C-alpha positions, 0 to 999 in steps of 0.5 A, spaced: 532 535 500 529 529 497 524 529 491 517 529 492 517 522 489 522 519 494 519 523 500 512 519 498 516 513 497 519 513 504 512 515 507 509 509 503 514 505 506 512 507 513 504 506 511 506 499 510 509 498 516 503 501 520 499 496 516 503 490 518 503 492 525 495 493 525 495 486 522 499 483 527 495 486 532 488 484 529 491 477 528 493 476 535 487 478 537 483 473 533 488 467 534 491 468 540 498 470 542 501 463 543 499 461 536 501 468 533 508 467 536 508 460 534 510 456 527 502 457 525 501 450 524 495 450 527 492 456 523 489 453 517 487 457 511 486 465 511 484 469 517 477 471 517 474 477 519 478 484 520 484 480 521 483 477 514 481 483 511 487 487 513 492 481 511 489 482 504 490 490 504 497 489 506 498 484 501 495 488 496 499 494 498 506 490 497 503 489 490 502 496 489 508 498 492 512 494 487 509 498 481 510 505 485 517 504 487 519 502 479 515 508 478 519 513 483 526 509 480 524 511 473 522 518 474 528 519 479 533 516 475 531 518 468 531 525 471 523 526 469 520 529 475 515 534 474 509 537 478 505 532 474 509 526 477 509 529 484 502 530 484 501 523 482 506 520 487 501 524 492 495 521 489 498 514 490 499 515 497 492 518 499 489 513 495 493 507 499 491 511 505 484 511 504 484 504 501 485 501 508 479 503 511 475 502 505 478 495 505 476 494 512 469 496 512 468 493 505 466 499 501 463 497 495 465 499 489 469 505 493 475 500 495 476 498 487 475 506 485 480 508 490 485 502 488 484 504 481 486 512 482 492 509 486 494 505 480 492 510 475 497 515 478 502 510 478 502 508 471 501 516 469 508 517 473 511 511 468 508 514 462 510 521 464 518 519 465 518 516 457 515 523 454 
């Protein structure tokens, strides 16, 4: 059976997949299927509105997922898994799930607070692997 941290990493990957699918749908609605399927030469700059917000949420999760993956690898290879690191992994995932609607709805400062919770959980996992 996989560790809680590995399980959460797999779920975070599925979340990213769902976000990419959501972005694809929103972007196609905005620019049209023909433009979305083409080389996008005629789509200038970032997308506005919900499609743009979803695009930025996806990009933000790629950034967070990189650091979270590092945390999971360090905890797992260092055999430093604990109740604390498992809780932090689940907190990270919950924060990332909440972050999507927070970003899409423009919750201020809620979006930033949610991001900070997930980021802090990741950093605590890394620190826990050192002690």
